[in-house]
C-alpha positions in Angstrom: -30.3 -44.8 -2.4 -32.5 -42.0 -0.9 -34.6 -39.7 -2.9 -32.4 -36.7 -2.2 -29.3 -38.3 -3.7 -30.9 -39.3 -7.0 -29.8 -37.1 -9.9 -31.9 -35.9 -12.8 -30.9 -38.8 -15.1 -31.8 -41.5 -12.7 -35.2 -39.9 -11.9 -36.1 -39.4 -15.6 -35.1 -43.0 -16.5 -37.3 -44.3 -13.7 -40.2 -42.2 -14.9 -39.7 -43.3 -18.6 -39.5 -47.0 -17.5 -42.7 -46.6 -15.4 -44.5 -45.2 -18.5 -45.3 -41.9 -16.7 -43.1 -39.8 -19.1 -42.5 -40.0 -22.8 -38.8 -40.6 -23.7 -37.2 -37.2 -24.1 -34.8 -36.6 -27.0 -31.9 -35.5 -24.7 -32.0 -38.6 -22.5 -29.5 -40.6 -24.7 -27.1 -37.7 -24.9 -27.1 -37.2 -21.2 -26.8 -40.9 -20.6 -23.5 -41.0 -22.7 -22.0 -38.2 -20.5 -23.5 -38.7 -17.0 -23.5 -35.8 -14.6 -20.6 -35.4 -12.2 -21.1 -36.8 -8.7 -21.5 -34.0 -6.2 -18.5 -33.5 -4.1 -18.8 -35.0 -0.6 -17.0 -33.3 2.2 -16.2 -29.8 3.3 -14.3 -27.1 1.7 -11.4 -27.8 -0.6 -8.0 -27.8 1.1 -6.1 -24.5 1.4 -3.2 -24.2 -1.0 -0.1 -23.2 0.8 3.2 -22.2 -0.7 6.6 -22.3 1.0 7.0 -18.5 0.6 3.7 -17.7 2.5 5.4 -18.0 5.9 8.3 -15.8 4.6 5.8 -13.1 3.4 4.0 -13.2 6.8 7.4 -12.7 8.6 8.2 -9.8 6.3 4.9 -8.1 7.0 5.3 -8.8 10.8 8.7 -6.9 10.7 7.6 -4.2 8.3 3.8 -3.6 8.8 3.9 -0.4 6.8 4.7 -2.4 3.7 1.1 -3.6 3.5 0.1 0.0 2.7 2.5 0.5 -0.1 0.7 1.1 -3.4 1.2 -1.4 -6.2 1.9 -0.3 -9.7 -0.3 -2.7 -11.7 1.3 -1.5 -15.0 4.8 -2.4 -13.9 6.5 -5.6 -14.8 8.7 -5.4 -11.7 7.4 -7.4 -8.8 6.6 -5.6 -5.5 9.2 -5.2 -2.9 7.9 -8.0 -0.6 8.0 -10.4 -3.5 11.6 -9.4 -4.4 12.6 -9.7 -0.7 11.1 -13.2 -0.3 12.5 -14.5 -3.6 16.0 -13.4 -2.6 15.5 -14.9 0.8 14.5 -18.3 -0.7 17.5 -18.2 -3.0 19.8 -17.8 0.1 17.9 -20.6 1.9 18.3 -22.9 -1.0 22.0 -22.2 -0.9 22.1 -23.6 2.7 21.5 -20.5 4.8 19.1 -20.6 7.8 15.8 -18.8 7.5 16.6 -16.0 10.0 20.1 -15.5 8.8 18.8 -15.2 5.2 16.2 -12.7 6.4 18.9 -10.5 8.0 21.2 -10.8 4.9 18.4 -9.8 2.5 17.4 -7.0 4.9 21.0 -5.6 4.7 21.1 -6.0 0.9 17.9 -4.1 0.4 18.4 -1.4 3.0 19.9 1.0 0.4 17.1 0.2 -2.0 14.5 1.0 0.7 16.0 4.4 1.4 15.9 5.3 -2.3 12.3 4.1 -2.6 11.2 6.1 0.5 12.8 9.3 -0.9 11.0 8.8 -4.2 7.6 8.5 -2.5 7.8 11.9 -0.9 8.2 14.5 -3.7 7.7 17.5 -1.5 10.9 18.8 0.3 11.0 19.0 4.1 9.0 15.9 4.7 10.3 12.4 5.0 8.5 9.3 6.2 8.0 5.6 6.2 4.5 5.6 4.9 3.5 6.6 1.4 1.3 9.6 0.8 -1.2 7.2 -0.7 -1.2 5.1 2.5 -1.7 8.2 4.6 -4.8 9.1 2.7 -6.3 5.7 2.3 -6.0 3.9 5.6 -7.9 0.8 6.5 -7.9 -1.5 3.5 -6.9 -5.1 3.8 -6.0 -6.5 7.2 -4.3 -3.3 8.4 -6.7 -1.4 10.6 -6.5 2.3 11.6 -5.3 1.2 15.0 -2.3 -0.6 13.5 -1.5 2.4 11.3 -1.5 4.7 14.3 1.1 2.4 16.0 3.4 2.6 12.9 5.9 5.4 12.7 4.2 8.4 11.0 6.3 10.9 9.1 8.6 13.1 11.1 9.2 16.8 10.5 12.8 17.6 9.6 12.9 21.3 10.5 12.3 22.8 13.9 13.9 22.6 17.4 12.0 19.4 18.4 11.1 16.4 16.3 7.4 15.3 16.7 5.1 12.9 15.0 2.6 14.4 12.6 -0.8 13.2 11.4 -1.3 12.6 7.7 -3.4 15.8 7.5 -0.6 17.8 9.3 1.9 16.4 6.8 -0.1 17.7 3.8 -0.7 21.0 5.5 3.0 21.4 6.3 3.9 20.6 2.7 1.4 23.2 1.4 2.7 25.8 3.8 6.3 25.2 2.7 5.2 25.6 -0.9 3.4 28.9 -0.1 6.4 30.2 1.9 8.7 29.3 -1.0 6.4 31.3 -3.3 6.5 34.3 -0.9 10.2 34.1 -0.8 10.3 34.2 -4.6 7.8 37.1 -4.8 5.2 34.9 -6.4 1.4 34.7 -5.6 1.1 32.0 -2.9 -2.6 31.3 -3.9 -1.4 30.4 -7.4 1.0 27.8 -6.1 -1.6 26.1 -4.0 -4.1 25.7 -6.9 
């Protein structure tokens, strides 16, 4: 046994037996419960769950879902968790993984439309990204480059439909509120405050 592998208990016992050190009071207590052997080897194995691959497939198909804010005070699981749970139920019933994905996608399509409409409170603006995601880009594994490749909100009014940046979405919404105030003979500055 090399010197580097000896633990404290072994070294102190050797010093006490050699007469170099007086017997400490804690030696008997430590001898009854010896220290744990240090773990030999590398890192502990990665824990993998069966639904991990399904979650990855969901995020590959819907990358904007990574940006959806989570309501930590809610007891309802996030959309991705509900999607994967339902997909696993169908797979346990004998359905193939891809067929189950498409079936759950069809089931939740109406739910997604309702959720998207609820995320945008201001009229005249619809989109696939939440306002929170537009303002706070770049957290997690989603980089700004990936966000740019996602579909940004589209302006409903106007002769041509064009993509809008998050800042343009906010400016357009504020302009619509100010225009509505002018139409109602109100002070537009009071609306914007």
